[in-house]
C-alpha positions in Angstrom: 0.0 0.0 0.0 1.3 3.4 -1.0 0.8 6.2 1.3 0.2 9.6 -0.3 0.9 12.7 1.7 -0.6 16.1 0.9 2.1 18.6 0.2 1.7 21.8 2.2 3.2 25.2 1.6 4.1 27.1 4.7 4.5 30.4 2.9 0.9 31.4 3.6 0.9 30.5 7.3 -0.6 33.4 9.3 -1.6 35.5 6.3 -5.2 35.8 7.4 -4.1 36.9 10.9 -1.9 39.6 9.4 -4.6 40.9 7.0 -7.1 40.9 9.9 -4.7 42.9 12.1 -4.0 45.4 9.4 -7.7 45.8 8.7 -8.5 46.3 12.4 -5.8 49.0 12.7 -7.1 50.8 9.6 -10.7 50.6 10.9 -9.6 52.1 14.3 -7.8 54.9 12.5 -10.8 55.6 10.4 -13.0 55.6 13.5 -10.6 58.1 15.1 -10.8 60.4 12.1 -14.6 60.3 12.2 -15.0 60.8 16.0 -12.1 63.2 16.6 -12.7 65.0 13.3 -16.3 65.5 14.3 -15.2 66.8 17.7 -12.8 69.3 15.9 -15.6 70.5 13.6 -17.9 70.9 16.6 -15.2 73.0 18.4 -14.7 75.1 15.2 -18.5 75.7 15.0 -18.6 76.7 18.6 -15.7 79.1 18.2 -17.2 80.6 15.1 -20.5 81.1 16.9 -18.8 82.8 19.8 -16.7 85.0 17.5 -19.8 86.0 15.5 -21.8 86.8 18.7 -18.9 88.9 20.1 -18.6 90.8 16.8 -22.3 91.6 16.8 -22.0 92.8 20.4 -19.2 95.1 19.4 -21.1 96.4 16.5 -23.6 97.8 19.0 -21.1 100.5 20.0 -22.5 103.3 17.8 -20.6 106.6 17.9 -23.5 108.8 19.0 -21.5 112.0 18.5 -20.7 111.1 14.9 -24.3 110.1 14.3 -25.6 113.3 15.8 -23.2 115.5 13.8 -23.2 113.8 10.4 -26.1 111.3 10.5 -23.7 108.5 9.6 -23.7 105.3 11.6 -20.1 104.8 12.7 -18.6 102.7 15.4 -16.6 103.9 18.4 -13.7 101.4 18.0 -12.5 101.4 21.6 -16.0 100.9 22.9 -16.8 98.3 20.2 -13.7 96.3 21.4 -14.8 96.6 25.0 -18.3 95.3 24.1 -16.9 92.3 22.2 -14.4 91.5 25.0 -17.1 91.9 27.6 -19.3 89.4 25.8 -16.5 86.9 25.5 -15.5 87.3 29.1 -19.2 86.6 30.1 -19.0 83.2 28.2 -15.6 82.3 29.6 -13.3 83.2 26.7 -10.2 85.2 27.7 -7.8 84.5 24.8 -9.6 86.0 21.9 -8.4 88.7 19.5 -10.7 91.7 18.8 -10.0 94.4 16.3 -12.4 97.3 15.7 -12.6 100.1 13.2 -15.1 102.8 12.7 -17.1 100.5 10.4 -16.5 96.9 11.5 -15.5 94.6 14.3 -13.5 91.4 13.7 -13.1 88.7 16.3 -10.9 85.5 16.4 -11.6 82.9 19.0 -9.0 80.1 19.4 -10.2 76.7 20.8 -8.5 73.5 21.6 -10.3 70.1 21.6 -8.8 67.0 23.2 -8.9 63.9 21.1 -10.3 60.6 22.2 -9.1 58.0 19.7 -6.1 59.4 17.7 -4.3 59.9 21.0 -3.0 56.4 20.2 -0.9 57.8 17.4 0.3 60.8 19.4 -2.2 63.5 18.5 -3.5 64.7 21.9 -5.3 67.9 20.9 -6.6 69.7 17.8 -6.5 73.5 17.7 -9.1 75.5 15.7 -9.8 79.2 15.4 -13.3 80.7 14.9 -13.7 84.0 13.2 -16.6 86.5 13.1 -17.2 90.0 11.7 -19.9 92.5 12.0 -20.6 96.0 10.6 -22.8 98.7 11.9 -26.0 98.8 9.9 -29.0 101.2 9.9 -32.5 100.8 8.6 -35.7 99.1 9.7 -36.9 97.1 6.6 -33.6 97.1 4.6 -30.1 97.5 6.0 -28.0 100.3 4.8 -24.3 99.7 5.4 -22.0 102.7 6.0 -20.4 104.0 2.8 -16.7 103.2 2.5 -14.7 106.1 4.0 -17.7 107.8 5.4 -16.5 107.3 9.0 -13.4 108.9 10.5 
């Protein structure tokens, strides 16, 4: 009686395990991008909203002297800056940048979000900066922006 043995090739040994491991790592990284990327986008939206609200608060600083003298709606830049910073302080933001001119207020709010999943690859935080701008407008049914150069 002849005995036949099945020839085996050990070259493929463990290949399924290796592919499964690589697939699991890729899946975890993808999950990290989705979860931590979503958290970063939420932080950016929050910072944008705060910056826009602060800019609108600053745009309430109408220069009443200029309005009475010329009828033009201009901002009082130092007061506009104080109004915007006051709003930001009320919501707990102390590291924002506010610039104001006689026609507009611009606000930048930095934010840092801690990551949950991509910490595994060394990314502990994600930094974003929200921006917002506002101009002084007049009018009841239609807004009339100030003419360029009309304010000192």
